PASEBA-1860 file (N, C-alpha, C; in nm, 3 decimals):
! residues 119
1> MAKIMVVD> 0.083/-0.119/0.000/0.009/-0.007/-0.002/0.096/0.128/0.001 ~ 0.059/0.213/-0.104/0.152/0.336/-0.111/0.119/0.432/-0.005 ~ 0.211/0.501/0.047/0.197/0.599/0.148/0.205/0.749/0.095 ~ 0.092/0.804/0.130/0.070/0.955/0.069/0.081/1.052/0.180 ~ 0.167/1.150/0.175/0.162/1.263/0.264/0.094/1.393/0.207 ~ -0.018/1.418/0.265/-0.088/1.546/0.223/-0.050/1.648/0.307 ~ -0.010/1.762/0.254/0.029/1.882/0.320/-0.057/1.994/0.287 ~ -0.134/2.051/0.374/-0.241/2.154/0.334/-0.276/2.222/0.485
9> DDEDFTNL> -0.261/2.362/0.484/-0.301/2.425/0.602/-0.463/2.414/0.625 ~ -0.540/2.391/0.529/-0.675/2.366/0.548/-0.722/2.232/0.593 ~ -0.768/2.219/0.718/-0.805/2.093/0.766/-0.914/2.030/0.699 ~ -1.013/2.109/0.652/-1.127/2.057/0.569/-1.059/1.980/0.437 ~ -0.974/2.034/0.372/-0.927/1.981/0.249/-0.826/1.854/0.283 ~ -0.752/1.862/0.393/-0.671/1.743/0.431/-0.762/1.634/0.471 ~ -0.876/1.656/0.549/-0.974/1.555/0.579/-1.037/1.489/0.457 ~ -1.067/1.571/0.355/-1.132/1.531/0.247/-1.034/1.452/0.166
17> YKTALTTA> -0.917/1.495/0.152/-0.814/1.412/0.081/-0.778/1.271/0.137 ~ -0.770/1.282/0.273/-0.742/1.169/0.357/-0.851/1.054/0.331 ~ -0.983/1.102/0.339/-1.090/1.007/0.329/-1.093/0.955/0.195 ~ -1.077/1.031/0.091/-1.102/0.983/-0.045/-0.981/0.895/-0.083 ~ -0.850/0.931/-0.041/-0.744/0.847/-0.077/-0.728/0.721/0.002 ~ -0.768/0.732/0.123/-0.785/0.608/0.213/-0.881/0.512/0.144 ~ -0.982/0.551/0.106/-1.094/0.469/0.038/-1.039/0.410/-0.079 ~ -0.952/0.489/-0.160/-0.897/0.435/-0.285/-0.770/0.331/-0.263
25> GFDVTAIN> -0.751/0.298/-0.118/-0.641/0.195/-0.091/-0.512/0.254/-0.057 ~ -0.491/0.382/-0.021/-0.363/0.445/0.009/-0.361/0.466/0.152 ~ -0.238/0.466/0.208/-0.213/0.489/0.350/-0.184/0.634/0.354 ~ -0.266/0.724/0.404/-0.269/0.866/0.408/-0.218/0.932/0.542 ~ -0.124/1.019/0.538/-0.099/1.107/0.656/-0.112/1.250/0.607 ~ -0.199/1.314/0.703/-0.239/1.461/0.667/-0.152/1.543/0.770 ~ -0.082/1.644/0.717/-0.015/1.745/0.781/-0.069/1.870/0.764 ~ -0.099/1.957/0.873/-0.163/2.088/0.846/-0.058/2.202/0.878
33> KSPVAVEM> 0.053/2.165/0.904/0.159/2.279/0.923/0.282/2.246/0.845 ~ 0.294/2.329/0.739/0.395/2.273/0.655/0.539/2.291/0.719 ~ 0.580/2.368/0.809/0.706/2.365/0.871/0.749/2.222/0.940 ~ 0.654/2.144/0.960/0.685/1.997/1.027/0.676/1.894/0.905 ~ 0.654/1.939/0.793/0.630/1.833/0.691/0.757/1.750/0.660 ~ 0.882/1.808/0.649/0.995/1.731/0.622/1.038/1.648/0.738 ~ 1.035/1.700/0.858/1.047/1.615/0.978/0.954/1.498/0.974 ~ 0.817/1.527/0.953/0.735/1.398/0.960/0.766/1.300/0.855
41> AYLVKPDI> 0.814/1.354/0.732/0.846/1.256/0.614/0.947/1.163/0.670 ~ 1.043/1.197/0.752/1.138/1.101/0.799/1.073/0.987/0.894 ~ 0.970/1.028/0.947/0.889/0.916/1.019/0.797/0.835/0.934 ~ 0.725/0.908/0.845/0.628/0.830/0.762/0.686/0.769/0.654 ~ 0.790/0.815/0.581/0.854/0.757/0.459/0.749/0.762/0.360 ~ 0.697/0.875/0.316/0.594/0.879/0.223/0.653/0.822/0.071 ~ 0.563/0.773/-0.011/0.597/0.726/-0.140/0.571/0.856/-0.234 ~ 0.487/0.946/-0.185/0.455/1.071/-0.254/0.406/1.166/-0.174
49> FVVDLMMP> 0.416/1.288/-0.216/0.371/1.414/-0.140/0.268/1.473/-0.219 ~ 0.146/1.507/-0.161/0.038/1.613/-0.224/0.047/1.732/-0.142 ~ 0.090/1.843/-0.202/0.110/1.969/-0.138/0.023/2.073/-0.190 ~ -0.027/2.159/-0.089/-0.104/2.269/-0.132/0.015/2.384/-0.167 ~ -0.043/2.465/-0.251/0.064/2.569/-0.281/0.056/2.687/-0.195 ~ -0.056/2.741/-0.156/-0.083/2.860/-0.070/-0.096/2.832/0.066 ~ 0.013/2.827/0.147/0.016/2.812/0.284/0.090/2.905/0.368 ~ 0.056/2.935/0.489/0.132/3.034/0.567/0.283/2.983/0.605
57> DIDGFQLC> 0.344/3.060/0.662/0.480/3.013/0.692/0.558/2.957/0.581 ~ 0.558/2.832/0.550/0.627/2.776/0.437/0.530/2.749/0.330 ~ 0.536/2.811/0.215/0.437/2.784/0.120/0.483/2.662/0.029 ~ 0.402/2.607/-0.069/0.432/2.493/-0.134/0.549/2.493/-0.224 ~ 0.587/2.618/-0.285/0.704/2.635/-0.348/0.816/2.600/-0.260 ~ 0.825/2.664/-0.153/0.936/2.651/-0.060/0.952/2.508/-0.020 ~ 0.840/2.444/0.016/0.831/2.316/0.073/0.889/2.209/-0.056 ~ 0.854/2.240/-0.175/0.923/2.166/-0.269/1.071/2.167/-0.277
65> EMIRDDPV> 1.116/2.289/-0.266/1.255/2.314/-0.265/1.330/2.247/-0.151 ~ 1.260/2.254/-0.025/1.310/2.182/0.101/1.313/2.030/0.074 ~ 1.224/1.971/0.016/1.220/1.832/-0.016/1.318/1.791/-0.108 ~ 1.342/1.865/-0.228/1.447/1.842/-0.317/1.588/1.861/-0.272 ~ 1.600/1.950/-0.163/1.719/1.969/-0.097/1.764/1.872/-0.018 ~ 1.685/1.790/0.043/1.688/1.687/0.146/1.750/1.546/0.080 ~ 1.864/1.508/0.116/1.919/1.384/0.046/1.825/1.262/0.070 ~ 1.753/1.256/0.178/1.684/1.130/0.214/1.543/1.122/0.132
73> IRNTPIII> 1.478/1.237/0.121/1.352/1.241/0.039/1.349/1.315/-0.084 ~ 1.467/1.353/-0.140/1.456/1.439/-0.258/1.399/1.361/-0.383 ~ 1.394/1.237/-0.390/1.348/1.166/-0.501/1.193/1.116/-0.494 ~ 1.147/1.175/-0.386/0.992/1.138/-0.357/0.902/1.241/-0.450 ~ 0.825/1.180/-0.532/0.743/1.266/-0.623/0.645/1.354/-0.540 ~ 0.623/1.478/-0.610/0.543/1.581/-0.539/0.435/1.620/-0.652 ~ 0.312/1.627/-0.593/0.188/1.683/-0.679/0.165/1.811/-0.595 ~ 0.153/1.917/-0.671/0.095/2.039/-0.628/-0.042/2.047/-0.649
81> ITALTDAE> -0.123/2.090/-0.551/-0.259/2.131/-0.572/-0.280/2.276/-0.525 ~ -0.354/2.346/-0.615/-0.367/2.482/-0.598/-0.480/2.537/-0.683 ~ -0.533/2.647/-0.626/-0.642/2.731/-0.697/-0.573/2.823/-0.810 ~ -0.438/2.836/-0.811/-0.375/2.924/-0.903/-0.359/2.854/-1.041 ~ -0.415/2.916/-1.144/-0.420/2.853/-1.273/-0.337/2.920/-1.364 ~ -0.252/3.021/-1.341/-0.169/3.081/-1.422/-0.044/3.011/-1.458 ~ 0.022/3.020/-1.582/0.130/2.954/-1.625/0.255/2.988/-1.547 ~ 0.270/3.108/-1.492/0.380/3.140/-1.409/0.388/3.057/-1.282
89> SKKVAVDA> 0.287/3.040/-1.227/0.279/2.971/-1.096/0.311/2.820/-1.122 ~ 0.269/2.760/-1.231/0.303/2.630/-1.274/0.449/2.605/-1.293 ~ 0.503/2.711/-1.364/0.649/2.710/-1.404/0.730/2.720/-1.275 ~ 0.704/2.801/-1.191/0.783/2.812/-1.056/0.760/2.688/-0.975 ~ 0.651/2.627/-0.975/0.633/2.499/-0.906/0.716/2.384/-0.961 ~ 0.717/2.386/-1.094/0.783/2.274/-1.157/0.951/2.310/-1.144 ~ 0.980/2.425/-1.149/1.121/2.454/-1.122/1.160/2.432/-0.979 ~ 1.070/2.430/-0.893/1.089/2.419/-0.744/1.103/2.261/-0.717
97> GANDYLTK> 1.058/2.180/-0.810/1.078/2.038/-0.803/0.943/1.956/-0.803 ~ 0.838/2.023/-0.839/0.721/1.947/-0.846/0.701/1.863/-0.969 ~ 0.654/1.734/-0.949/0.641/1.652/-1.063/0.517/1.662/-1.129 ~ 0.415/1.728/-1.068/0.263/1.745/-1.118/0.217/1.864/-1.062 ~ 0.109/1.914/-1.132/0.041/2.043/-1.082/-0.103/2.016/-1.116 ~ -0.192/2.009/-1.013/-0.326/2.000/-1.035/-0.408/2.131/-0.974 ~ -0.504/2.175/-1.060/-0.574/2.289/-1.009/-0.714/2.267/-0.967 ~ -0.749/2.335/-0.848/-0.883/2.319/-0.798/-0.978/2.402/-0.876
105> PFRVDDLK> -1.100/2.350/-0.897/-1.145/2.228/-0.843/-1.108/2.106/-0.939 ~ -1.095/1.994/-0.886/-1.070/1.875/-0.958/-1.151/1.756/-0.908 ~ -1.147/1.648/-0.977/-1.209/1.529/-0.943/-1.100/1.437/-0.869 ~ -1.142/1.383/-0.763/-1.063/1.296/-0.680/-0.995/1.189/-0.771 ~ -1.076/1.134/-0.865/-1.026/1.034/-0.959/-0.904/1.088/-1.039 ~ -0.904/1.213/-1.062/-0.782/1.280/-1.128/-0.665/1.259/-1.050 ~ -0.679/1.304/-0.917/-0.578/1.304/-0.827/-0.529/1.151/-0.806 ~ -0.614/1.055/-0.798/-0.568/0.915/-0.782/-0.491/0.870/-0.912
113> SRIIALL> -0.545/0.907/-1.026/-0.467/0.871/-1.150/-0.326/0.931/-1.163 ~ -0.321/1.060/-1.125/-0.177/1.135/-1.114/-0.078/1.053/-1.010 ~ -0.139/1.013/-0.895/-0.064/0.941/-0.791/-0.013/0.824/-0.856 ~ -0.101/0.742/-0.913/-0.060/0.612/-0.961/0.042/0.617/-1.074 ~ 0.018/0.723/-1.158/0.122/0.750/-1.277/0.260/0.770/-1.199 ~ 0.268/0.856/-1.107/0.393/0.897/-1.042/0.452/0.781/-0.961 ~ 0.364/0.687/-0.906/0.429/0.575/-0.834/0.492/0.477/-0.928
END
């Protein structure tokens, strides 16, 4: 069973993702504070990260860079989820290390498909 770490400051979204992805057969850990995501990744050892872009403290761009700079988790795929639909935000996310970029609103089946493709 693949381990997914969802990082989003909005608890409603992390609960939604956790329920939907758990139902789909994934082992999901939800983190609502981006500053602890890398530390928690050492404990959880996720197979993939699902990261919100707009968060306080450390945003999704910065978190991607932190993951890519860490020798232990740098190769873990990252899917960015955001309401930002502009091309510049997508370019910055990819440049920061994101493997995929999904804009809200989206279907949960689309997220599942992208996770499976990256695994």
